C-alpha positions in Angstrom: -4.4 11.3 -22.8 -3.5 8.8 -20.2 -4.7 6.1 -22.7 -1.9 7.1 -25.6 0.8 7.1 -22.9 -0.4 3.3 -22.0 -1.0 2.7 -25.9 2.6 3.4 -26.9 4.2 2.6 -23.5 2.6 -1.2 -24.9 3.8 -0.6 -28.4 7.5 0.2 -26.9 7.5 -2.9 -25.0 6.6 -5.0 -27.8 8.7 -3.4 -29.6 11.5 -3.9 -27.6 10.9 -7.8 -26.9 11.0 -8.1 -31.3 13.9 -6.3 -31.2 12.6 -2.8 -32.9 14.7 -0.4 -31.2 14.4 2.3 -33.5 10.2 2.0 -32.9 11.0 1.2 -29.3 13.1 4.1 -28.6 10.2 7.0 -30.6 7.6 5.1 -29.1 8.8 5.4 -24.9 9.6 9.1 -26.1 6.2 9.7 -27.5 4.4 7.7 -24.1 6.7 10.2 -21.9 5.5 12.7 -23.4 1.6 11.9 -23.3 1.8 11.0 -19.8 3.8 14.1 -18.5 1.0 16.6 -20.4 -1.6 14.2 -18.7 0.6 14.9 -15.5 0.4 18.5 -16.2 -3.3 19.1 -16.9 -4.6 16.8 -14.3 -2.6 19.2 -11.6 -4.3 22.2 -13.4 -7.4 20.5 -12.9 -6.5 19.6 -9.1 -5.2 23.4 -8.4 -8.0 24.5 -9.9 -10.9 22.4 -7.9 -8.9 23.9 -4.6 -9.0 27.6 -5.7 -12.8 27.1 -6.6 -12.6 27.7 -10.0 -15.4 26.0 -11.6 -14.0 24.2 -15.4 -16.6 24.5 -18.3 -16.2 20.3 -18.9 
């Protein structure tokens, strides 16, 4: 998940440097979306570990 956030962030940076404002905006929104999903999942896993809940991964 974090990998995809970083990929879209790099796409947004490159698109911004080349002047593609529409692509930059879209890639930035997608990167933020993936980053926040990663944060939520990471917090859930940490919370489960603190509570002693075994996860099946």
